[in-house]
C-alpha positions in Angstrom: 74.9 115.5 115.6 78.6 115.1 117.1 80.9 112.3 116.2 84.3 111.3 117.2 86.5 108.7 116.3 89.7 108.9 118.7 90.2 105.2 120.9 88.6 101.8 121.6 88.8 100.7 125.4 90.5 97.7 126.8 88.4 96.1 129.5 87.4 92.9 131.6 84.4 94.0 132.2 82.0 93.5 129.3 79.2 91.3 129.0 79.0 87.4 128.5 80.8 86.3 125.1 81.7 89.5 124.1 84.4 90.2 121.3 86.3 92.9 122.8 88.4 95.0 120.4 92.1 96.1 121.4 93.7 98.0 118.9 93.6 101.9 118.7 91.7 101.5 114.7 88.3 100.2 114.3 88.1 97.0 112.6 86.1 97.1 109.3 82.4 97.8 109.6 82.7 97.9 113.4 80.4 100.3 115.3 82.2 102.9 117.4 82.7 101.4 120.9 81.5 105.0 122.4 78.1 104.5 120.9 78.6 106.7 118.3 77.1 106.1 114.3 80.7 106.2 112.8 81.5 103.1 111.3 84.9 102.2 109.6 86.0 100.2 106.6 89.4 99.1 105.3 92.3 97.3 106.6 93.4 100.6 108.8 91.1 103.1 109.2 92.1 106.7 108.9 91.8 108.3 112.2 89.4 111.4 111.3 86.5 113.0 112.6 83.2 113.8 111.3 80.1 115.5 111.4 76.7 116.5 110.2 74.1 119.5 110.9 70.6 119.5 110.9 68.5 117.9 108.3 66.8 120.6 106.1 63.5 120.3 104.6 64.7 122.6 101.5 61.2 123.4 100.3 57.9 121.9 102.6 55.3 121.3 100.2 51.8 119.2 100.4 53.3 117.1 97.1 55.7 114.2 96.9 59.2 114.8 96.2 61.6 111.8 95.5 64.8 111.5 92.9 67.1 114.1 93.8 70.3 115.6 91.8 72.4 118.0 93.7 75.4 119.9 91.8 77.7 122.7 93.9 79.3 125.9 92.1 82.8 125.8 92.5 82.9 129.8 91.4 80.8 130.1 94.4 80.6 127.3 96.9 77.5 128.8 98.8 75.5 128.3 95.9 73.4 125.1 95.6 71.3 123.5 92.6 68.9 120.6 93.4 65.9 119.1 91.1 64.1 116.5 92.0 60.4 114.5 90.9 57.4 115.8 92.3 53.9 115.1 91.4 52.4 116.9 88.5 52.3 120.8 89.3 51.0 122.9 86.5 52.9 121.0 83.3 55.9 119.4 84.8 56.5 116.1 87.1 59.8 118.0 88.2 60.9 120.5 90.9 63.8 122.9 90.6 65.5 124.4 94.1 68.8 126.9 94.9 70.5 127.9 98.1 72.9 131.1 97.5 73.9 130.8 101.2 75.3 127.1 101.8 72.2 125.3 102.3 70.6 127.1 104.9 67.9 128.9 102.8 66.3 127.3 99.4 64.3 129.1 96.9 62.6 127.6 93.8 59.3 125.7 93.0 58.0 122.2 92.8 57.8 123.1 89.2 60.6 123.8 86.6 61.5 127.4 86.5 59.7 129.8 83.7 56.9 126.6 84.0 58.3 124.8 82.0 57.8 121.2 81.2 59.1 118.4 82.5 58.6 114.5 82.7 61.2 113.7 85.8 64.8 111.9 85.8 66.3 115.5 87.2 70.1 116.3 86.4 71.7 119.3 87.3 75.1 120.7 86.8 77.8 123.6 87.2 80.2 124.5 84.0 83.4 126.8 84.9 82.1 129.9 84.4 79.3 129.1 86.7 76.4 128.7 84.5 74.0 126.0 86.0 72.2 123.6 84.2 68.6 121.9 84.9 67.6 119.0 82.7 64.5 116.9 82.6 62.8 114.6 80.2 60.6 115.5 77.8 57.1 114.5 76.7 54.5 114.8 73.6 53.0 118.0 73.3 50.1 118.2 75.3 50.1 115.1 76.9 51.7 115.1 80.7 51.4 111.8 81.3 52.7 110.5 77.6 56.1 108.3 77.6 59.5 110.4 77.7 60.6 111.5 74.3 64.0 112.9 75.0 65.8 115.9 77.2 65.2 119.4 77.3 67.5 121.9 80.1 67.7 125.2 81.4 70.3 127.3 82.3 70.9 130.2 85.0 73.8 132.4 84.5 73.2 134.3 87.9 72.9 131.2 90.3 69.0 131.2 90.1 67.7 134.8 89.6 66.9 134.2 86.2 66.9 131.2 83.9 67.1 130.6 80.0 64.0 129.3 78.2 64.4 125.7 78.0 65.9 124.3 75.1 65.2 120.6 73.9 69.2 118.7 73.7 68.2 115.2 71.7 65.2 116.1 69.9 62.3 113.6 70.0 63.4 110.2 70.3 61.0 107.2 71.9 61.8 105.0 74.5 64.0 107.4 76.1 65.0 107.2 80.0 67.4 108.4 82.5 69.4 111.8 81.2 72.3 112.2 83.3 74.2 115.4 83.0 77.8 117.2 83.4 79.7 120.2 82.4 83.2 120.7 82.0 84.0 122.6 85.3 87.6 123.4 84.9 88.8 127.0 83.7 92.3 125.9 82.1 90.4 122.8 80.2 90.5 122.6 76.7 86.9 121.7 76.5 86.1 124.3 79.2 82.3 124.6 79.7 81.4 121.8 77.2 77.7 120.5 78.4 77.4 116.4 78.0 74.4 114.4 78.6 73.8 110.4 78.6 70.8 108.1 78.5 68.9 105.0 77.4 67.1 104.6 74.4 64.8 101.5 74.8 63.7 101.9 71.6 67.3 100.0 70.4 67.8 97.5 72.6 68.6 99.5 75.8 71.6 100.8 74.3 73.3 103.8 75.7 73.4 106.9 73.8 75.3 110.5 74.0 75.6 114.4 72.7 76.7 117.7 73.8 76.7 121.6 72.9 79.8 123.4 72.8 78.0 126.6 73.1 76.1 126.9 76.6 73.1 124.4 75.7 72.1 126.6 72.9 72.4 123.9 70.2 73.4 120.3 70.7 75.2 117.5 68.8 73.3 114.5 67.2 73.5 111.4 69.3 76.0 108.7 68.9 75.7 105.2 70.4 78.0 104.4 73.2 77.0 100.4 74.0 76.5 97.9 71.6 74.2 96.1 74.1 71.3 96.9 77.3 72.7 99.2 79.9 70.7 101.7 81.5 71.7 104.4 84.6 74.4 106.4 82.4 76.6 108.8 84.7 78.7 111.0 83.0 82.0 112.9 84.5 84.3 115.5 83.1 88.7 114.9 83.7 91.1 116.5 84.6 92.3 117.7 80.8 89.0 117.7 79.2 88.6 114.0 79.2 84.6 112.4 79.2 83.6 109.3 80.8 80.8 107.7 80.3 79.5 104.3 82.6 76.4 102.2 83.2 75.0 99.1 84.2 75.6 96.6 81.6 72.7 94.1 81.3 73.2 90.7 79.5 72.6 90.3 75.6 68.9 89.2 76.3 68.0 93.2 77.1 66.9 95.0 80.4 64.7 92.1 81.6 67.1 90.1 82.5 66.7 92.8 85.5 70.2 92.4 87.7 73.1 94.4 86.2 76.2 92.0 85.1 78.5 94.7 85.7 79.7 98.5 84.7 79.8 99.6 81.3 82.3 101.9 80.8 83.8 104.4 77.6 86.0 107.3 77.5 86.7 111.1 75.1 89.9 112.1 74.5 88.1 115.2 72.2 85.9 116.8 74.1 83.0 114.0 73.6 83.5 113.9 69.8 84.1 110.1 69.7 84.6 107.7 72.0 86.5 104.3 72.9 84.0 101.3 72.1 81.9 100.9 75.3 83.1 97.6 77.5 82.6 95.6 80.5 85.4 96.7 82.6 83.9 95.4 86.1 81.8 92.3 86.9 79.4 91.5 89.5 75.8 90.9 90.5 73.4 93.8 90.8 70.5 94.1 93.4 67.7 94.5 90.9 65.4 91.6 90.7 62.2 90.3 88.9 59.4 90.5 90.6 57.1 87.3 88.7 53.9 88.5 90.8 54.1 92.0 89.1 56.4 91.2 86.1 58.3 94.4 87.5 61.1 95.0 89.7 59.5 95.4 93.3 61.6 94.2 95.6 59.9 92.3 99.0 63.6 92.9 100.3 62.9 96.5 100.3 59.4 96.3 101.6 58.1 96.3 98.0 59.7 99.4 96.6 61.7 99.5 92.9 65.5 98.8 93.5 68.0 99.8 90.9 71.8 98.7 90.3 73.0 101.9 88.7 76.3 103.3 89.3 77.7 106.8 90.4 80.8 108.0 89.5 83.0 111.4 90.3 86.6 112.0 89.7 89.4 113.7 91.9 90.4 117.3 90.1 91.8 118.1 93.2 95.6 118.5 93.3 96.7 116.0 95.7 98.3 112.7 95.2 95.0 110.6 93.2 94.7 113.8 90.7 92.9 112.3 88.0 91.8 109.3 89.5 88.2 107.9 88.3 86.0 106.4 91.0 82.7 104.3 90.3 80.5 103.2 93.4 78.1 100.5 92.4 75.2 98.2 95.0 76.2 94.8 94.4 74.6 91.6 95.8 77.4 90.4 98.4 79.3 87.7 97.3 77.0 87.6 94.3 73.8 86.0 96.1 73.8 87.9 99.4 72.3 91.5 100.6 72.6 94.5 99.1 76.0 96.5 99.7 77.5 99.5 98.7 80.9 98.8 96.9 84.0 101.2 95.4 86.3 101.1 92.5 88.7 102.8 90.7 91.2 103.6 88.2 94.6 105.7 87.7 94.8 105.5 84.0 91.2 106.9 82.5 89.5 103.4 83.2 91.7 100.9 81.2 92.2 99.1 84.3 89.9 99.1 87.6 91.0 98.0 91.6 88.9 95.1 92.6 85.6 96.0 94.2 85.3 96.4 98.2 82.4 97.3 100.2 82.2 100.5 102.1 78.7 100.1 103.6 77.9 99.7 107.6 78.5 95.7 108.0 74.8 96.0 110.2 72.9 97.1 107.2 70.7 94.3 106.6 70.3 96.5 102.6 72.6 99.3 101.4 70.9 101.0 98.0 71.1 104.2 96.2 74.7 105.2 96.4 76.2 108.4 95.0 79.8 109.9 95.0 81.1 113.3 95.5 84.8 113.9 95.0 85.7 117.2 96.8 87.9 118.9 94.1 89.7 121.0 96.3 91.4 118.2 98.5 90.2 114.8 96.9 88.2 114.0 99.7 85.9 111.2 98.9 82.3 111.4 100.0 79.1 108.2 99.2 75.7 109.1 100.1 73.6 106.0 100.6 70.5 104.7 102.1 70.7 101.6 104.5 68.0 99.3 106.6 69.9 99.1 109.7 67.7 97.9 112.0 67.5 94.0 113.0 64.3 93.6 111.2 61.4 95.8 109.2 62.3 98.7 107.2 63.1 101.4 109.1 65.9 103.4 106.9 68.8 105.6 107.4 70.8 108.1 105.1 74.7 107.4 105.8 77.6 109.0 103.8 80.9 107.2 103.8 83.9 109.5 104.0 87.9 108.7 102.9 90.4 111.1 103.3 92.8 108.6 101.6 91.8 107.9 98.3 89.4 105.4 99.1 91.8 103.3 101.2 89.8 103.2 104.3 86.2 104.9 104.8 84.4 106.1 107.8 80.3 106.1 107.8 78.7 109.1 109.2 75.1 108.9 109.7 73.5 111.5 108.5 69.4 111.6 108.6 68.0 113.0 112.3 65.7 110.2 112.4 65.0 107.0 110.7 61.9 106.6 108.0 60.1 103.6 106.7 61.1 102.1 103.3 57.6 101.7 101.4 56.3 102.6 97.6 55.1 106.2 97.2 51.2 106.2 97.4 50.8 108.9 94.2 52.8 106.6 92.2 52.3 102.9 90.9 55.2 99.7 90.3 56.8 100.4 93.9 58.3 103.6 93.2 60.3 105.3 96.0 63.0 107.2 93.4 65.5 105.9 91.7 68.6 107.7 93.2 69.6 110.2 95.8 72.5 112.8 96.0 75.8 114.5 97.1 78.1 117.5 96.2 80.9 118.8 97.8 84.0 121.6 97.5 86.1 123.9 99.9 85.9 120.8 102.7 82.0 120.5 103.1 80.0 117.7 101.1 75.7 118.3 101.3 73.9 115.0 100.9 70.5 115.1 99.6 67.7 112.6 100.0 63.9 112.3 100.1 62.0 110.5 103.1 58.8 110.5 104.7 59.2 111.4 108.4 56.4 113.8 107.9 53.8 111.6 106.2 55.0 113.2 102.7 57.8 112.1 101.1 60.2 115.4 101.0 63.4 116.5 100.2 66.1 116.9 102.6 69.6 118.3 103.0 72.3 117.9 105.6 75.7 119.5 105.7 79.1 117.1 106.0 82.4 118.0 107.1 85.3 115.9 108.7 88.9 116.7 109.5 91.8 115.3 111.3 94.1 116.6 113.9 98.3 116.5 112.0 101.2 116.5 113.9 103.4 114.4 116.2 102.0 112.4 118.9 104.7 112.9 121.0 107.3 115.9 121.5 110.8 116.6 123.7 110.6 120.6 123.6 107.6 122.0 121.3 105.9 120.8 118.2 103.4 122.2 115.9 99.6 121.2 115.1 97.4 122.2 112.1 94.3 120.9 110.7 93.3 118.9 107.5 90.1 119.8 105.7 89.2 123.3 107.4 85.7 124.2 105.9 85.6 127.5 104.2 84.7 130.3 106.8 85.0 128.5 109.8 86.9 129.3 113.2 89.4 127.5 115.0 89.7 127.4 118.4 92.4 125.5 120.6 92.4 124.2 124.1 94.8 121.7 125.8 93.9 119.2 128.6 94.8 118.8 131.7 97.1 122.2 132.4 100.2 122.6 133.8 102.0 120.1 131.2 102.0 122.3 127.9 101.5 125.7 126.6 99.4 126.5 123.5 101.1 129.3 121.1 97.4 130.8 120.1 94.3 129.6 120.5 92.2 131.5 117.6 94.0 130.2 114.5 94.4 127.5 112.0 98.1 126.7 113.4 99.6 126.1 116.8 102.4 125.1 118.7 102.7 123.5 122.1 105.7 123.9 124.4 106.6 121.6 127.4 106.7 122.7 130.6 106.6 118.9 132.5 106.3 115.6 131.3 103.0 113.6 131.0 100.1 113.1 128.5 97.7 115.6 127.5 94.9 115.6 124.9 94.8 118.7 122.4 91.5 120.1 121.1 90.6 121.9 118.3 87.1 123.3 117.8 85.8 124.0 114.4 83.1 126.4 114.8 80.0 126.1 112.5 81.9 123.1 110.9 78.6 121.5 109.6 75.9 124.2 109.4 75.9 125.4 113.1 76.9 121.8 114.5 80.7 122.1 115.4 83.5 119.8 114.2 85.4 119.1 117.8 88.7 116.9 117.4 91.2 115.7 120.2 94.5 114.1 119.9 96.4 112.7 122.8 100.3 113.8 122.6 102.7 112.4 125.1 104.7 115.6 125.7 108.2 114.6 126.9 108.6 111.9 124.6 106.5 108.9 124.1 106.7 106.2 126.6 106.4 102.7 124.3 104.9 99.6 125.6 107.0 97.3 127.3 106.4 93.4 126.4 108.1 90.3 126.9 107.4 86.4 127.9 107.6 84.8 131.2 108.9 81.2 131.4 107.7 78.2 134.3 109.0 74.8 133.8 106.4 73.9 131.8 105.1 76.9 130.1 106.3 80.4 128.1 103.3 83.0 128.2 103.5 86.8 127.5 104.3 88.8 130.5 101.1 91.2 131.7 100.8 93.8 134.0 99.7 91.4 136.6 100.7 87.7 135.8 99.9 84.5 137.7 102.1 81.7 138.0 102.9 78.6 139.4 105.3 78.4 142.6 109.2 77.7 141.1 111.8 79.2 139.0 110.4 82.4 137.0 112.8 83.4 134.0 111.7 86.8 132.2 112.7 88.4 129.1 111.3 91.8 127.7 111.4 94.2 124.5 111.3 98.0 125.6 111.8 99.9 121.8 112.9 103.3 122.1 114.1 103.1 125.7 117.4 103.2 127.4 119.6 102.7 130.4 117.3 100.0 131.6 117.3 98.4 134.4 115.3 95.8 136.7 114.7 95.9 140.2 112.6 94.2 143.0 110.1 96.6 143.7 109.7 97.7 147.6 107.3 95.0 149.6 108.8 92.0 147.8 109.3 89.1 150.0 113.2 88.4 150.6 114.9 85.4 149.3 113.9 85.0 146.1 117.2 84.7 144.8 115.9 87.5 142.2 118.9 88.1 139.8 118.9 90.8 136.5 120.4 90.2 133.4 120.2 92.3 130.0 116.4 92.5 129.3 115.5 90.2 131.7 115.1 88.8 135.6 114.5 85.7 137.2 113.9 84.7 140.8 111.9 81.7 142.6 108.5 81.9 144.3 107.0 80.3 146.8 103.4 79.2 147.4 101.2 82.2 148.4 103.8 84.7 147.5 103.5 88.1 145.2 106.4 89.6 143.9 106.7 92.8 142.0 109.8 94.2 139.4 110.2 97.7 138.8 111.6 98.4 135.7 112.7 101.5 134.6 114.8 103.0 131.6 114.8 106.3 129.6 113.3 107.6 126.3 115.0 110.0 123.6 114.0 112.6 125.6 115.6 111.6 128.5 112.0 111.1 130.4 112.5 108.7 133.0 109.9 106.2 133.1 109.6 102.9 135.4 107.1 99.6 134.5 106.1 97.3 137.4 105.6 93.9 136.4 103.3 91.8 139.2 103.8 87.7 139.8 101.5 86.3 142.0 101.5 82.6 143.3 98.4 81.4 144.4 98.2 78.2 144.3 94.3 77.1 143.5 94.0 75.8 140.0 95.1 74.2 136.6 93.5 74.2 133.4 93.5 71.8 130.2 92.3 73.2 126.8 91.3 70.8 124.5 91.3 70.0 121.5 94.7 72.0 121.1 94.8 73.4 118.5 91.1 74.2 118.3 88.7 75.8 115.6 85.3 76.9 116.8 85.1 75.3 120.1 87.6 74.6 122.8 86.5 72.4 126.2 88.2 73.6 129.3 88.6 71.4 132.2 89.5 73.0 136.2 91.1 70.8 138.9 91.2 72.6 141.9 94.7 72.2 143.6 96.4 73.0 146.7 100.2 74.0 146.3 102.4 72.2 149.2 105.6 72.7 148.0 108.0 75.6 146.3 108.4 73.2 143.2 104.9 72.2 143.3 106.1 69.1 142.8 103.1 67.1 144.7 99.5 68.7 144.3 96.8 67.4 146.1 93.3 67.6 144.4 90.7 69.1 145.9 87.1 69.1 145.4 84.5 72.2 145.4 81.7 73.2 144.4 80.6 76.7 146.1 78.4 79.1 144.7 81.4 81.8 142.9 81.6 83.5 139.2 84.1 81.8 136.9 85.8 84.1 134.3 88.0 83.1 131.1 89.8 85.4 128.9 91.2 84.7 125.6 94.7 87.0 125.0 97.0 87.4 122.3 99.8 85.7 122.8 102.1 88.4 121.1 100.2 91.7 122.2 98.7 90.7 124.8 95.4 92.8 124.3 92.4 90.5 125.0 90.4 89.5 122.4 87.7 87.3 124.0 86.0 87.1 127.5 83.4 84.7 129.0 81.7 85.3 132.5 80.2 82.3 134.0 77.8 83.0 136.9 76.1 79.0 138.1 77.3 77.1 140.4 81.3 75.9 139.9 81.9 73.7 137.1 84.9 71.8 136.3 84.2 71.3 132.6 83.6 74.6 130.2 83.1 74.4 126.4 83.7 78.0 125.0 82.7 79.1 121.4 85.6 80.6 120.1 84.1 81.1 116.0 85.4 84.5 114.7 88.6 84.4 116.6 91.7 84.5 114.1 93.4 81.8 113.6 96.6 82.1 115.9 98.3 81.4 119.2 96.5 83.0 122.4 96.5 82.8 126.2 93.5 81.5 128.2 93.5 82.5 131.7 90.7 81.3 134.1 90.0 83.4 137.5 87.9 82.3 140.0 87.5 83.1 143.9 90.5 85.6 143.4 92.4 82.8 141.9 94.0 82.3 138.3 95.8 80.1 136.1 96.4 80.2 132.3 97.3 77.8 129.2 98.3 78.4 125.9 95.8 77.5 123.3 96.1 77.7 119.2 93.5 78.4 117.2 93.1 77.3 113.4 
């Protein structure tokens, strides 16, 4: 599944009433025009390319699998540890699975190692020494269906080959729910290898509790309370200097049965979890959890009656990059407080004291989006956020996406990772609308591993897909030579370079992580980098357009007639009379303008610095060649054509306009060079009328309309969604055209 994010087209052949995007970057949340499954979010989206591997069903089983947690061993990034809920197998509601070859193959079982008991709510972690941990809720002895009463943990020191006996981490705590673990995985940390866990205690007003182990899970501290009020979905992370961070869904004072979260609860410790700041709500939002009066529970009909929570996920940038130490949190919230479910992100650069405003990163066409989980690659600071989305126009067809950022969360692309869609629905073996409570993702060394469950086979099963992304770094133009490299090359990948077309530039090497292009002749080439096996067996292909011999910027300008000033296009339809043109060509010197061969004589053409003027008569076609030299000494010519076709005039009203504009067309016959007298001609012959809305300043097409019916002299154009600004409305009919300036408010 290969996705390339490179360009947008500027075309006049789209369907009727189609919004066209002419910028190089994609607009926030807009699906890529090449039909890919990558979208972007943010004001200036990053130009990265992503891929994902095949979906791997890690442990085919007749038992349902759901609610996934996944971790990677940073001391050996080929080792992954995953745990998920299952239907009771022996004395456990939970399985554990591990891979030692980067997720290609998996071992494990639908019950816990050593046949240890488990009541579900899985969590995993690796510490700085490479010890792996799996936690589960415990249950009363001999009563596998009894209410959870604490948590237990197991450790492996050899990547799953053997496991230590299960140890109770909390002792007996009735009303226990949702333990989430973490381990300090930075060797230089003052608290390296410490183990931490946080959970909800329903018996004490749903407050968040916490404890730790400083001896690899052999013994544990007494639990302490972190929140004063109700919370659920606790998440624990460690910082770059041994800090411990805990966040949770914060509910109203009247307890969890208020259902939807009111914001994010948070606290931190700077002494290895011995004590914490007081738990505070640091972000306000409306969560997506909802009360169902018919069942007195939280089955949600918007999600085909599954229960959907609004738990947060948190991660910390432990790279040596620009955002080292930054905390990120993702949450599922109601858009604008009462709309659809969207995934939003916030971050803090001061250990959680203040947070950025929440912003949406899920796909725009997702009718509902839920179960987010975030991972930050400690090798480079890249962000990966997995989530489910109802991405079809209707029904409950669901796909899994990963939002990716290479710039600290400023912008995102969205990668579709599930190879097939599934139908969101309650898992039949369970009650209460249960379909899992979270999915997972982990990352390191340029690769992320997305993990989720779906029912594509008829049974809910665990799937993992490898995700990677990269970008070609280097100049988009050069005079003689320039070097190019790649960001985020996944470990153990092979890079191959090529350039097309031939004869414009040479490559210094084809099988290397960095190459140099050397000019042969002037022109534009596409530099191609292929990263073999970047996503499992899938290769990642990147493209960069490069101007050899230096960049040729766009020539812009305006032309004035007796009644109007309009942006100068490559082809301009003008009335007869005097035309006065001015242009700008940044970076180009030695500029001159002259009539192109074939232009009619007697136009009175005159060239002056950054402009020219001439007189055009009825039916004439005049072209002007504007020539200059760029900083590399490369000569270039831009041709601008002016056509006097007579035929029509248009009036747009109201002007300024807001949501609709009425266009009146008058057919005229131009009988003089000055067009001082015009005779109206009535015509209702069959033909096509096209109208284009251009940005006055960039010249880009913003919207277009095509009318195939019998000609009319009046049209009503819908401009809803067009941003406020100055535009040019052009009308084409019978190979004739005219235009007028309008303002949109």
